[in-house]
N, C-alpha and C positions, 0 to 999 in steps of 0.2 A: 503493497500499500503505499504510495507516495504521502509523504509529509512535508509542510515547510520546515527546514531543519531550524529556523530559528526560535519557533514555538512549539516544538515536539511535547513536551510534557502536558502541556496547555491543550494541546490537540489531543492527546491520546486520553486525557482525564475527559474531555468534553464528549469523547466518542463512547468511551467505557461507562459513562454517567447518562448518557443517553440510553445506552442497550441495557443498564440495570433499570432506570425510570422506565423503561417501554418493554422491560421484561424478554428483551431477546437473550439477556443473560440471567438466568433464573436465581430466585431466592434460595442462598444455601450452594451456588455452585462454587466451585473453586477456580480460582485463576492463579495459575503457574508464571513465573518470570519468562522460563523456557516457551510456554504456548504464546504470551504476550510479546515475545522477543520475533518469534517465528510470524506472528499476525503482522504487527508494525513494521517490521523490519530494521529495527534499531537496537540499540545495546541496552543494558538493564537501568541504567541510571535516568531517563525519562521516564521508564516505565515506573521505577521506584517512587519518582517525584509523584506522579500522577495518581497511584495508589496510595499514597500517604495523604493527599487531599480528599480522596475517596473516603478514607479511614476517619478524616477530620470530620465529614461531612455524614459520619455514621450509615455510610451504605455497604462499606467492606470493613472486615475485621481480620488481622492476621493471624495466621494458623502457624507460620513457619516462618523462617528468612528467605524463604523460597516462592514465595506467594501468600494469597489472602484468600479468604471464604467471602462472598455475598452473603449481606446480614441474612438471617433466620427470624422470621415474627411469627410468635405464635397468638393464639387467641387473647392472652391477659396482656402481652406486648401493643396489640393494635387495639386493645380498649385503653389502656393508659395512652395510647399515643394521638387519639382521636378525643379523647377527654381532654387531654393536655392542651391539645391545639382548640377546643373547644374553649377551654381558660383563656388559652390566651388571644384566639381573634375576638372574644368576648372584653376583653380588657383594653384590647385596640379601639374597639369603637367607643369604649367609656373615656379612654384617652383623647381619640379624635374628635369627641364632641366638646372638646377646649380648645381646639384649633380656631384663630382669631379671625378667617376668612371660609364660615360654614359653608357659601355659595360655592366656593373651588371644591370643596369635598361634595355637593348634594351636584355640580355638573358631571365629574368623573362618575358618581355613581348613576347617574344617570344616562349616560354615553354609554357604560358599559352594561347596563341594564338594557337601552334601545337595541346594542350589538344582538346578544344573546338570544331576546326575544325574535328580532328580525330573522335570524338562522333558523329557528326553531318552526318558523311558519311553515317551512316543507316538511313532508312526511319522511324523506329519507335524506341523509347527508352522505357527501362524499367523505372518504380518509382523509382527505385536506380540509374540508369543513370541520370535521370532529376534532381535527387536532387544533383548529383556530379556534371551535367553540370553548374548548377545554382551556385554552392558553385564557381566553378571557371569563370564564367560569372561574378560574383560580383565581385571576386579578381582581374580581369583585373582593376578596378578601385579604389581598395585599394593599387597596384601596386605602384602608384603615391604617396599615402600618406606614404606608406612604406620609400618613397625616397625622399621625400619634404623637409626634416628637419627641420620642424615645429609642436612640437607636438600640440599645439594650436588649428593649421588648422585638424589636424586628428583627435584631440577629437571633436571638433565642427562637423566633417563630421560622426563619428561615433554615436553619438547622435541622429542626425536626419536619420541616415541610418537605424534605428530599423524598424520607422513607413515606411519607403520605401519597406522595404524587405517585410511586409505583402503585397502590390500587387504585387511585383516583383516575388514573391513565386507562385501567381496564373499565371500571364501571360507568365512565362516563363516555364510554363508545354506546351505551345504550340509550336509544330516543327516550325511552321509557323514565329511566333516570335523569337524562336531561331535565326532561319536563317536571319532573318532582324536585331537582334541585334549583332550577328555574323558581318555582313557585316559592321557595324557601328563601331564594334572595330577595322577590318582591316583598315578602314579608317583612324582612330584615329593612330593604330600603323605603318602606311605607311607614314604618314603627321609627325611623332616623330622620324621615322628612316632617315626621309629626313631633318631632323633637323628646320622643318618648326614649332616651337613649337607656335606661334600663332595660326595658322591653326589648328591644333591638340587641343589646346583649345577651338577653335570654333567648332569644330566638334564634342567635346565632349558634351558642350551645345544642337546642334543639336541631338545628339544621346539622351539627356535626353528627351528633347521635343517630340520625337518621342516615347520613353518609357511611358512619360505622356499620351499619347493617349490610348496607352495600358492600362493603369491603370484607366481612366477613363472608358473603357468599363467594367471593372471589378466592379467600383464604382455605374454604372447604373446597373449592373445586381444585386447588393445588395439591389440597393434598392429597385428593382422589386420581391424581394424574400418576 
């Protein structure tokens, strides 16, 4: 595979990260330096650097000095992940409620909702449309981190969100799930516009709990393969 020699580790990181998030590289799978060297045609140094970044993001764990394992996630792990993300997202809403320019926040939310609603007017989406919709759907949550004015909260959420994305990439491909997710976003958006920030935060937790049920379905499917 041809790679730009000036940013090898960054490119390898991006490729492996995307492979993990889309499950082309499965949960629990071993990645050896030898195999990765053969795949990318490079020395071990940029590969180790890429794997270190993935470990920091908690997408892989080291099992020896010759490779890593993609994380394994069980039911309890998944429950903790979605509960924690629900708490963080709810907190981001409450922090964002203190942002001085609320019209800017409302505009960002409105544009996001407008796009995702428009896409779902069709009965079937192409793979590219699904990826684009998923990106906008995820960004609905990220808008609150953009305006929460707390970099530590945003970093904590960013670190956890990578694991969550593994599952959201799977269940958000379903049109039924997309529409249910959209309804959750609309409820949160409506409460936020009404300045009922506590309700919006509670609805966000409820929304993540619903998403947990979808993630559990996918986890069960993984265990049955």
